[in-house]
C-alpha positions as CSV (number, residue, x, y, z in Angstrom):
1,X,87.7,97.6,75.9
2,X,89.1,100.9,77.1
3,X,85.9,101.7,79.1
4,X,86.2,98.4,80.9
5,X,89.9,99.0,81.8
6,X,89.1,102.5,83.0
7,X,86.2,101.2,85.1
8,X,88.4,98.5,86.6
9,X,91.1,101.1,87.5
10,X,88.5,103.4,89.1
11,X,87.1,100.5,91.1
12,X,90.6,99.5,92.3
13,X,91.4,103.1,93.3
14,X,88.2,103.6,95.2
15,X,88.7,100.2,97.0
16,X,92.3,101.1,97.9
17,X,91.1,104.5,99.3
18,X,88.4,102.9,101.3
19,X,90.8,100.2,102.6
20,X,93.3,102.9,103.7
21,X,90.5,104.9,105.5
22,X,89.3,101.7,107.2
23,X,92.8,100.8,108.3
24,X,93.4,104.3,109.6
25,X,90.2,104.1,111.7
26,X,91.4,100.8,113.2
27,X,94.7,102.4,114.2
28,X,93.1,105.6,115.6
29,X,92.5,104.3,119.1
30,X,91.4,107.6,120.6
31,X,89.2,108.5,117.5
32,X,90.6,112.0,117.2
33,X,91.1,111.7,113.4
34,X,94.9,111.7,113.8
35,X,97.4,109.0,114.3
36,X,100.2,109.6,116.8
37,X,103.4,107.8,116.2
38,X,102.5,105.4,119.1
39,X,99.2,104.5,117.4
40,X,100.9,104.1,114.1
41,X,103.6,101.8,115.5
42,X,101.2,99.9,117.9
43,X,101.2,96.6,115.9
44,X,104.7,96.9,114.4
45,X,107.1,94.1,115.4
46,X,110.1,95.4,117.3
47,X,112.5,94.6,114.4
48,X,110.5,96.8,112.1
49,X,110.1,99.8,114.4
50,X,113.0,101.8,112.9
51,X,111.9,101.4,109.3
52,X,108.2,102.2,110.2
53,X,109.2,105.2,112.2
54,X,110.9,106.5,109.1
55,X,107.7,105.8,107.1
56,X,105.8,107.8,109.7
57,X,108.2,110.7,109.5
58,X,108.1,110.7,105.7
59,X,104.3,110.7,105.6
60,X,104.0,113.5,108.2
61,X,104.1,116.2,105.6
62,X,103.2,119.1,107.9
63,X,105.6,117.8,110.6
64,X,103.0,118.1,113.4
65,X,103.9,114.6,114.9
66,X,100.5,113.2,113.8
67,X,99.2,111.6,110.6
68,X,95.9,112.7,109.1
69,X,94.0,110.2,107.0
70,X,95.3,111.9,103.9
71,X,98.9,111.7,105.1
72,X,98.4,108.1,106.2
73,X,97.1,107.0,102.8
74,X,100.0,108.6,100.9
75,X,102.5,106.1,99.6
76,X,106.0,107.1,100.6
77,X,109.4,105.5,100.1
78,X,111.7,104.8,103.0
79,X,115.1,106.5,102.5
């Protein structure tokens, strides 16, 4: 039973990682491997812009104004 649970968790994690990378690639309009704030917010509704801007800032760990695929897939809380 534990082996089945572990396998299911590993599958869920790998699917989640792939989904994050796929979503990142869709947002990366200029294909430079980075998301600018404009690319990140491109499909965000106006009323959510402030909240999602904070998500962008929280995920931008090296504070370069861009999100790498690693930074993009990090789950962060909005303060």
